[in-house]
C-alpha positions in Angstrom: 30.4 69.0 151.5 29.9 71.2 148.4 32.8 70.3 146.2 33.4 74.0 145.3 33.9 74.8 149.0 37.3 73.2 149.2 38.8 76.1 147.2 38.4 79.6 148.5 38.7 81.9 145.5 37.2 85.0 144.0 34.6 84.7 141.4 35.7 84.7 137.8 33.8 87.4 135.9 33.8 85.1 132.9 31.9 82.4 134.8 29.0 84.4 136.3 26.8 81.4 136.3 28.9 79.9 139.1 27.3 81.0 142.3 28.5 79.6 145.6 26.1 77.6 147.8 26.7 80.1 150.7 25.7 83.1 148.6 22.3 81.5 147.8 21.8 80.4 151.4 22.7 83.9 152.8 20.6 85.8 150.2 17.5 83.6 151.0 17.8 84.3 154.7 17.6 88.1 154.2 16.0 89.4 151.0 15.8 92.9 152.4 19.6 93.3 152.1 19.2 94.3 148.5 17.7 97.6 149.6 20.1 98.2 152.5 23.4 96.7 151.5 25.3 100.0 151.3 24.6 100.7 155.0 23.9 97.5 156.8 26.7 95.6 158.6 25.1 92.4 157.2 25.8 93.8 153.7 29.5 93.6 154.4 29.1 90.1 155.6 27.2 89.0 152.5 29.4 90.8 150.1 32.2 88.5 151.1 30.0 85.5 150.4 29.1 87.0 147.1 32.7 87.4 146.0 34.3 84.4 147.6 33.5 80.7 147.9 33.3 80.8 151.6 31.6 78.6 154.1 31.6 78.7 157.9 33.9 76.3 159.6 32.6 72.7 159.5 32.3 70.8 162.7 32.6 67.3 161.3 35.9 67.5 159.4 39.1 65.8 160.5 40.9 69.2 160.7 40.2 71.5 163.6 38.0 74.5 162.5 39.6 77.9 162.3 39.1 80.3 165.3 35.9 82.2 165.0 35.8 86.0 165.6 32.4 87.7 165.1 33.2 91.3 166.1 36.0 93.5 167.3 39.8 93.0 167.2 41.6 89.9 165.9 42.1 87.2 168.5 45.1 87.2 170.8 48.2 85.3 169.5 47.9 81.6 170.3 50.0 79.9 172.9 51.6 78.0 170.1 52.5 79.9 166.9 51.6 78.6 163.4 55.2 78.5 162.1 58.1 76.5 163.5 61.3 78.2 164.5 63.1 79.8 161.5 65.8 77.6 160.1 69.4 78.8 160.2 69.7 79.5 156.5 66.7 81.9 156.8 68.0 84.0 159.7 68.0 87.6 158.8 65.4 87.2 156.1 61.9 88.6 156.1 58.9 86.3 156.0 56.7 86.5 153.0 53.2 84.9 153.2 52.0 84.0 149.7 48.4 83.1 148.7 47.6 80.3 146.3 44.3 80.7 144.4 44.1 83.6 141.9 47.6 84.8 143.1 49.8 81.9 141.9 47.3 79.7 140.1 43.6 79.4 139.1 41.8 76.2 139.6 38.4 74.9 138.3 36.3 71.8 138.5 35.3 72.5 134.9 37.7 70.8 132.4 40.4 73.2 131.1 42.1 71.9 127.9 45.4 73.6 128.7 45.6 72.8 132.4 49.1 72.6 133.8 48.0 70.2 136.5 45.0 67.9 137.0 44.7 67.1 140.7 42.3 64.4 141.9 40.5 65.3 145.1 38.3 62.9 147.1 35.1 64.5 148.5 32.5 62.5 150.3 33.7 59.3 148.7 33.8 60.7 145.2 37.0 61.7 143.3 36.8 65.0 141.5 39.3 66.3 139.1 40.6 69.8 139.7 42.1 71.6 136.7 44.9 74.0 137.6 46.4 76.8 135.5 49.7 78.3 136.6 50.0 82.1 136.5 52.5 83.3 133.9 56.1 83.7 135.4 55.1 81.9 138.6 58.2 79.6 138.4 60.6 82.5 138.1 58.7 84.4 140.8 58.9 81.5 143.3 62.5 80.7 142.7 63.6 84.3 143.2 61.4 84.8 146.3 62.9 81.6 147.8 66.3 83.1 147.5 65.3 86.4 149.1 62.8 85.5 151.8 61.5 82.9 154.2 58.4 81.9 152.1 55.2 80.5 153.5 52.2 79.3 151.6 49.0 80.4 153.3 45.7 79.6 151.7 42.1 79.5 152.9 41.5 76.4 150.8 41.5 73.0 152.2 44.7 71.0 152.5 43.3 68.1 150.5 43.3 70.3 147.4 46.0 72.9 148.2 48.7 70.5 149.4 49.0 68.4 146.2 48.8 71.6 144.1 51.7 73.0 146.1 53.7 69.7 145.6 53.4 70.2 141.9 53.9 73.9 141.9 56.9 74.2 144.2 59.6 72.1 142.6 62.3 73.9 144.5 61.2 73.7 148.1 60.6 77.4 148.3 57.8 77.1 150.9 59.2 76.5 154.3 55.7 75.9 155.6 52.2 75.5 154.3 49.2 76.8 156.1 45.6 76.0 155.1 42.0 76.9 156.1 42.2 75.7 159.6 45.0 78.2 160.3 42.8 81.1 159.3 40.5 83.1 161.5 36.8 83.1 160.5 35.8 86.7 160.7 32.6 88.2 159.3 32.2 85.7 156.6 35.9 85.6 155.5 38.8 83.3 156.2 41.4 85.9 157.5 45.1 85.2 157.6 46.1 86.6 161.0 49.7 87.4 160.7 50.1 87.8 164.5 49.7 84.1 164.8 52.7 83.2 162.7 55.4 83.7 165.3 57.4 86.3 163.4 58.1 90.0 164.0 55.3 91.8 162.2 57.6 94.6 161.0 59.4 91.9 158.9 56.3 90.1 157.5 54.8 90.7 154.1 51.6 89.1 152.7 51.1 88.7 149.0 47.4 88.2 148.3 44.7 89.0 145.7 42.0 89.3 148.4 42.0 92.3 150.7 39.6 90.4 153.0 42.4 87.9 153.7 44.7 90.5 155.3 42.0 92.8 156.9 43.8 92.5 160.3 47.1 93.7 158.8 46.6 95.8 155.7 49.9 97.6 156.4 51.8 94.4 155.7 50.2 93.7 152.3 51.4 93.7 148.8 48.1 93.4 146.9 48.0 91.6 143.5 45.3 91.5 140.9 43.2 88.3 140.7 44.4 86.1 137.9 42.2 83.6 136.0 43.6 82.9 132.5 45.3 85.9 131.0 48.4 84.4 129.3 49.8 87.9 128.9 49.8 88.7 132.6 53.2 89.9 133.9 52.4 91.0 137.4 54.5 88.4 139.2 57.5 89.3 137.0 57.1 93.0 137.5 57.0 92.5 141.3 60.4 91.0 141.5 62.5 94.2 141.4 60.3 95.6 144.2 60.8 92.5 146.4 64.6 92.6 145.7 64.7 96.1 147.1 62.3 95.3 150.0 64.5 92.3 151.1 67.3 94.8 151.9 65.3 97.1 154.0 65.4 97.1 157.8 61.6 96.8 158.1 58.7 96.7 155.7 56.3 99.3 156.9 57.8 102.4 155.3 58.2 100.8 151.9 54.7 99.3 151.9 53.2 102.6 153.0 54.8 104.2 149.9 53.5 101.4 147.8 49.9 102.0 149.1 50.1 105.7 148.5 51.0 105.1 144.9 
């Protein structure tokens, strides 16, 4: 397994020399795409590989692969939903699905001198160090979101990386559940977070994510955020809190989120 493939993240423009294995593999298989990428359906497919460290579901991992959807609509909801029943203290709260990489943190296999966490991850018998930076104001953001909503971590990265990062990041038990790559749907080269599989009423579900491909099935439920890498002056999470305080009091999310999109 390519060690970079355990983390699903957008490419850092400051690290253009980092090219995912799948991008190289896909580009070699169809060189003519360079001339047709604006019109070809395969262009959309490869664009996602170009921007994200994405690989198709492996068949030899211990975790079950995510459902595969090649064309058409998202799959039907599963017989068993991804989330357990809502706990009593969360009754009446909306469910907020929060992404990890480039939304709350940025991680790298390259050493970072000011890393907030260093997480060892074993890959094919070798331990690699993952250096993790916390986005500014992430602690305040998580604590407040935990008061207002039923919060769920949903990442397309592998659990062997994301779970220990979440242990270090979430000191307050904000996340009621954690969902990883195997809970995504693999659709046109992307790991999509299908909100209909959660087991919550969609008119009371919000997804906070830096990647539009992650919520392509439910864009009307999304609060987009800018990808974050290392800007210490970033204030986006802090600035979102008043918006979420207001949203937590609404009867349903669609009207408010439509207004957000129109702005």
